[in-house]
C-alpha positions in Angstrom: 13.1 134.6 104.2 10.6 133.6 101.5 9.9 134.3 97.9 8.3 137.0 96.4 7.1 136.9 92.8 5.0 139.9 90.6 3.5 140.0 87.3 1.4 142.4 85.1 0.4 141.4 81.7 -3.1 141.8 79.5 -2.7 138.7 77.3 -0.8 135.9 79.6 -2.4 134.1 82.4 -0.8 135.8 85.6 -1.7 133.5 88.1 -0.2 130.4 86.3 3.2 132.6 85.5 2.7 133.7 89.5 2.8 129.8 90.0 5.8 128.7 88.1 7.6 131.7 89.9 6.7 130.8 93.1 7.8 127.0 91.9 11.1 128.5 91.2 11.4 130.1 94.4 10.1 127.3 96.6 13.4 126.7 98.2 13.1 130.1 99.8 9.9 129.2 102.3 8.4 126.0 102.5 5.5 126.1 105.2 2.9 128.0 103.3 2.1 129.7 99.8 -0.8 132.4 98.3 -1.1 134.1 94.9 -3.5 137.2 94.7 -4.9 138.6 91.6 -6.6 141.9 90.0 -9.2 141.5 88.0 -10.4 145.4 86.7 -9.6 146.1 90.1 -11.7 142.8 91.6 -9.1 140.9 93.8 -9.0 137.8 94.7 -6.8 135.6 97.0 -6.3 132.3 97.6 -3.8 131.1 100.0 -3.2 128.3 102.2 -0.7 126.5 104.0 1.7 123.6 102.4 4.6 123.9 99.2 3.1 125.4 96.1 2.3 122.1 94.4 0.0 121.2 97.6 -1.8 124.6 97.9 -2.6 125.2 94.1 -4.0 123.0 91.1 -5.2 123.6 88.0 -8.8 124.3 89.7 -7.9 126.8 91.8 -5.3 128.6 88.6 -8.0 128.6 86.7 -10.3 130.9 89.2 -7.6 133.4 89.3 -8.2 135.3 86.6 -6.7 138.8 86.1 -4.1 141.4 84.5 -1.9 141.2 87.8 -0.8 139.1 90.1 1.5 138.9 93.3 2.8 135.7 95.0 4.3 134.4 98.0 5.8 131.5 99.5 6.4 131.4 103.2 9.2 130.9 106.0 9.1 131.5 109.4 11.5 132.5 112.1 10.1 133.8 115.5 6.9 134.1 114.1 4.1 131.9 114.5 3.6 129.4 111.4 -0.4 129.7 111.3 -2.9 130.6 108.5 -3.4 134.0 109.6 0.3 134.8 108.6 -0.2 133.4 105.1 0.7 135.8 102.5 -0.1 137.4 100.5 -2.0 139.5 103.5 -5.2 141.4 102.3 -5.5 145.0 104.2 -9.2 146.7 104.2 -7.8 150.5 105.1 -10.1 153.8 105.0 -8.0 154.8 101.9 -7.6 151.3 99.6 -7.5 147.6 99.8 -3.8 146.2 99.6 -2.6 142.8 99.0 1.4 142.1 100.1 3.9 140.0 100.2 7.0 140.8 102.4 10.0 139.6 102.2 12.6 140.5 105.2 12.0 141.5 108.9 11.1 144.6 110.9 13.1 145.4 113.9 10.4 148.4 115.0 7.1 145.7 114.5 5.6 146.1 118.0 6.5 150.3 117.9 4.5 150.5 114.6 1.6 148.2 116.1 1.1 150.3 118.7 0.8 153.4 117.0 -2.0 151.8 114.3 -3.7 150.5 117.7 -3.9 153.9 118.9 -4.7 154.8 115.2 -7.6 153.1 115.6 -6.7 150.4 113.2 -7.6 146.6 114.4 -4.9 144.2 113.3 -6.4 141.1 113.1 -2.7 138.9 112.5 0.6 138.8 114.4 2.9 139.7 111.5 4.9 143.0 110.8 3.7 142.2 107.1 0.1 143.5 108.6 1.4 146.2 110.3 3.3 147.4 106.5 0.0 146.8 104.9 -2.0 148.6 107.1 0.2 151.8 107.0 0.1 152.2 103.3 -3.9 151.3 103.2 -5.2 153.9 105.5 -3.1 156.6 103.8 -5.4 158.7 102.1 -2.2 160.0 99.8 -1.7 158.6 96.1 -0.7 155.2 96.5 3.2 156.1 95.1 3.5 158.6 98.4 1.6 156.6 100.6 4.2 153.7 100.2 6.8 156.1 100.4 5.7 157.7 103.4 5.5 153.6 104.8 8.9 153.3 103.8 9.8 156.0 106.1 8.4 154.7 109.4 10.3 151.3 108.8 13.0 149.4 110.0 15.0 146.5 109.4 14.8 144.4 105.8 12.1 144.9 103.1 11.7 143.3 100.0 8.0 143.7 98.9 5.4 142.9 96.2 1.9 144.4 96.5 -1.2 144.8 94.8 -3.5 147.8 94.9 -5.5 150.0 92.6 -5.2 147.5 89.6 -1.5 148.3 90.0 1.7 146.0 90.8 4.3 148.0 93.5 7.4 146.8 94.2 10.0 148.4 97.2 13.2 147.9 99.4 14.7 149.1 102.1 17.2 151.6 101.5 19.9 148.9 102.4 19.2 146.7 99.6 19.2 143.6 102.2 16.8 141.0 100.7 17.2 140.7 97.1 14.6 142.1 94.4 14.6 141.8 90.7 13.4 143.1 87.8 12.5 141.2 84.4 10.6 141.7 81.6 8.7 139.4 79.1 7.7 140.9 75.3 4.0 140.8 74.3 2.3 139.9 71.4 2.3 143.7 70.8 6.0 143.9 71.0 5.5 145.8 74.2 7.1 144.9 77.6 5.0 142.4 80.3 6.9 143.9 83.6 7.9 140.6 86.5 9.2 141.2 89.7 10.7 138.5 91.4 13.2 137.4 94.6 15.4 135.7 92.4 16.4 135.5 88.3 15.8 131.7 88.7 11.6 132.5 88.7 12.4 134.8 85.4 14.6 131.6 83.8 11.5 129.5 84.1 9.0 131.4 82.6 11.1 133.2 79.8 11.3 136.2 81.1 14.5 138.3 80.8 16.6 139.8 83.8 16.4 143.6 83.6 17.9 145.6 86.7 17.7 144.6 90.3 15.1 147.4 92.4 17.6 150.4 94.1 17.8 149.9 98.2 15.4 152.9 98.9 13.4 152.7 95.2 9.3 152.1 94.6 8.4 150.8 91.3 4.7 151.2 89.8 3.5 149.1 87.2 0.3 150.0 85.3 -0.9 149.9 81.9 1.6 153.0 81.4 4.4 150.4 81.9 7.3 150.7 84.8 7.7 153.6 86.6 10.3 154.6 89.5 10.7 157.4 92.4 13.9 157.1 94.8 11.4 157.0 98.5 14.3 156.9 100.5 18.0 157.9 100.2 20.1 154.8 99.6 21.6 154.1 103.1 24.5 151.5 103.6 24.6 148.8 101.0 23.6 145.9 103.0 23.1 143.1 100.7 23.0 139.8 102.6 26.4 138.1 102.0 24.3 134.8 103.3 22.3 134.4 100.0 25.4 134.0 98.2 26.6 131.4 101.0 23.5 129.3 101.5 20.1 130.6 100.8 20.3 131.8 96.9 19.9 129.0 94.6 23.0 128.7 92.5 21.2 129.3 89.2 19.9 132.8 90.5 22.1 136.0 90.0 22.4 138.4 92.7 24.2 141.8 92.4 25.6 141.1 89.2 27.3 137.8 90.7 26.6 134.3 89.7 25.8 132.3 92.8 27.2 129.5 91.6 30.5 131.1 90.6 30.7 132.9 94.0 30.2 129.5 95.4 33.1 127.4 93.6 35.2 130.3 94.3 34.8 129.6 97.9 35.8 126.3 97.3 38.9 126.8 95.5 39.9 129.5 98.3 39.1 127.4 101.3 41.5 125.2 99.7 44.7 127.3 99.5 43.6 128.2 103.4 42.9 124.8 104.2 44.8 122.0 102.7 44.8 118.4 103.9 46.0 114.9 102.8 42.6 113.1 101.4 41.3 110.7 98.7 38.2 112.0 98.3 36.3 115.5 98.2 32.5 115.7 98.9 29.8 117.6 99.6 26.7 118.2 102.0 24.5 117.9 99.1 23.0 120.4 97.5 24.1 123.4 98.8 27.7 122.2 99.6 28.1 120.9 96.3 29.7 123.6 94.1 32.1 124.6 96.9 33.5 121.2 97.1 34.0 121.2 93.2 36.0 124.3 93.5 38.1 122.2 96.5 38.5 120.0 94.6 39.6 121.0 91.4 42.4 123.1 93.7 43.4 120.6 95.3 43.3 118.0 92.6 41.6 115.4 95.5 39.1 113.5 93.9 35.5 114.4 94.0 33.0 112.0 95.1 29.3 112.1 96.2 29.9 109.9 98.8 26.6 111.1 100.6 23.4 110.3 98.9 20.4 112.9 99.6 16.6 112.1 99.7 15.0 114.5 97.2 11.8 114.4 98.7 12.5 115.6 102.3 12.9 119.7 102.5 15.7 121.8 103.8 16.5 121.1 107.3 17.8 124.5 108.1 14.3 125.6 107.5 12.2 123.6 109.3 10.9 126.1 112.5 11.2 122.8 115.3 14.3 121.6 116.2 13.0 118.4 116.8 12.1 118.0 113.5 15.3 119.9 111.7 16.9 116.4 113.9 14.6 113.6 112.7 15.1 115.4 108.6 18.5 115.4 109.0 18.5 111.3 109.6 15.9 111.2 106.9 17.7 113.2 104.4 21.3 111.8 103.5 22.4 107.8 103.6 26.6 107.3 103.0 27.9 104.9 99.9 29.9 102.5 100.9 32.7 103.8 99.2 33.6 106.1 101.8 34.7 103.2 103.8 38.5 103.4 104.4 38.7 106.6 103.0 40.2 110.1 104.0 37.3 112.1 103.5 37.4 115.9 102.9 33.6 116.9 103.7 32.8 120.5 102.3 29.5 122.5 103.8 28.7 125.9 103.3 27.9 126.9 107.1 27.7 125.6 110.4 24.7 127.3 112.4 23.6 125.1 115.2 26.2 122.2 115.0 23.5 119.8 114.9 23.4 118.5 111.2 26.9 118.6 110.7 27.7 116.3 114.3 25.4 113.8 113.1 26.8 113.8 109.2 30.7 113.0 110.8 28.8 110.3 113.4 27.2 108.3 110.1 30.4 108.8 107.9 32.4 107.1 110.9 29.7 104.3 110.9 30.4 103.8 107.3 33.8 103.1 108.7 35.4 106.4 107.1 39.1 106.2 108.4 39.3 110.3 108.4 36.3 112.8 107.9 37.9 116.3 107.8 35.1 119.1 107.6 35.7 122.0 105.4 33.1 125.2 105.5 33.1 127.5 102.9 32.1 130.7 105.1 33.1 132.1 108.6 32.0 130.9 112.2 28.4 132.4 112.6 28.4 134.1 116.1 25.6 136.4 115.7 21.9 136.3 115.0 20.2 137.6 112.0 17.5 140.9 112.3 16.9 140.2 108.9 14.9 137.4 108.4 17.1 134.2 108.4 16.4 131.6 111.3 20.1 131.7 112.6 18.6 131.3 116.1 19.3 133.1 119.5 23.2 133.9 120.1 23.3 130.8 122.6 22.2 128.5 120.1 24.6 129.1 117.6 27.3 126.3 117.8 30.1 128.8 117.1 29.5 131.9 118.9 31.2 131.1 122.1 33.3 128.2 120.9 36.9 128.2 119.5 37.7 126.1 116.1 39.2 123.6 118.2 35.9 123.0 120.5 33.8 123.2 117.2 36.1 120.4 115.9 35.2 118.5 119.6 31.7 119.3 119.0 31.0 117.9 115.8 34.1 115.2 116.3 35.8 115.6 113.1 39.4 114.7 112.2 40.0 118.4 111.9 38.0 121.5 111.1 38.8 124.5 108.8 36.6 127.6 108.1 37.2 129.9 105.2 38.5 133.1 106.1 36.0 136.2 106.1 38.4 137.7 103.4 37.9 134.8 101.3 34.4 134.8 101.2 34.5 138.2 100.1 37.2 137.9 97.8 35.0 134.7 96.2 32.0 137.4 95.7 33.5 139.6 93.8 31.6 142.6 95.5 33.0 145.5 97.7 33.2 145.2 101.2 31.1 147.8 101.7 27.8 146.7 99.5 26.9 143.5 101.9 25.8 142.6 105.5 28.1 140.1 107.3 26.7 141.0 110.5 26.0 137.0 111.4 30.1 137.0 111.1 30.9 139.9 112.2 28.1 141.4 114.9 28.7 144.6 112.4 24.8 145.2 111.9 23.5 147.6 108.8 20.6 149.0 110.8 19.9 149.9 114.6 19.2 146.3 116.3 18.1 145.8 119.6 21.0 145.4 122.4 19.8 141.6 123.7 21.1 138.9 120.8 18.6 137.0 122.4 15.7 137.0 120.0 13.4 135.2 122.7 13.7 137.7 125.1 13.0 140.8 122.7 10.2 143.3 123.1 9.0 143.3 119.9 7.8 139.8 117.9 10.1 139.7 114.9 8.0 137.8 112.1 9.8 136.8 109.3 8.5 134.9 106.7 
């Protein structure tokens, strides 16, 4: 996944604003963070492993003066969680130097890297991001054209912020699979300082106002003349990842005109209508299951309660890169309250991926003497991996890929189990079916993907953030 942020301002501290923007996007990646700034054409980059607050302090931010900045929070899936892949990546090419931060995942990385190698371009890291940067850095065309010509060679998902020649650049794949928004700040002279971010919650933190989304296939260039735009590639089938609405985006963000919190509440209301049950309490798996649990409680009339207490000093278990760490994180993260004893519980979560989290939570609740544990999931069964940057695992590791709902119930040990229907999920977003990617639920991908559904066996190395 990852989060990207960019800003151009002559009068503001762009590094500090980037820090706060990344802080708002920390949920999109917890493994590494970085900021690159341009000060009258001089490029400086600071990046390292760790959370945003661990990588940056006051002294480091003061050492990053400039008028343009980009930032990145990293999340890796099949790629190496190593310093060499921390972003923004900097590529020194024959035509220009570029710093680049990428959210998404390419599906033709090997072909790109092979072609660059044949052209004598030496790549030092292992990521698809480096290949994108190299294509632009070695193209002698004017910068916007170099970006457009690189985009024509890319397959898969990409929402990118880049910094080169003192310009801030943002561009997005022709399907718009990953989000990228444009915001604005009013400066002292009454002009506009433009901002780019993965989610609108980053604008709220720095006082920016949401303007619009970067369109699929569009390139925006922000320089001393303001914001200019070109449609580099024709829009393909629009395919914003619906899992952003289900789980990944912050609930206070707006995606494609839909407030995420409202979407999740409606998912819970629809789930209550589709899968009613006699129970005493509705409780969420915090925090991503909370809005849907609120909706389920409202629609069903069953009282809402926080039966699980979350340790908020533990990171999101879903995006830990190692399964052993993920399982240990579950034990550290949740603890049931005594009030669950003797109660018939409806526990609401956004999704079940591998099944390990839910299985351990059900065990916890029965050990706390819950009478019944009815699991309700505010999305359909996940049956196919994501090739666009979400850590969905190989198909054989997806718990529901080859199991019936009853087999899934037995796997997690619940009294009952129901998923939200595909139609119910779609209706809750209030977006047209043709405008989203639902491949993890339907196996219907918006772009060409490898025939193998086992990411570990693919020839290419898709390095996602």
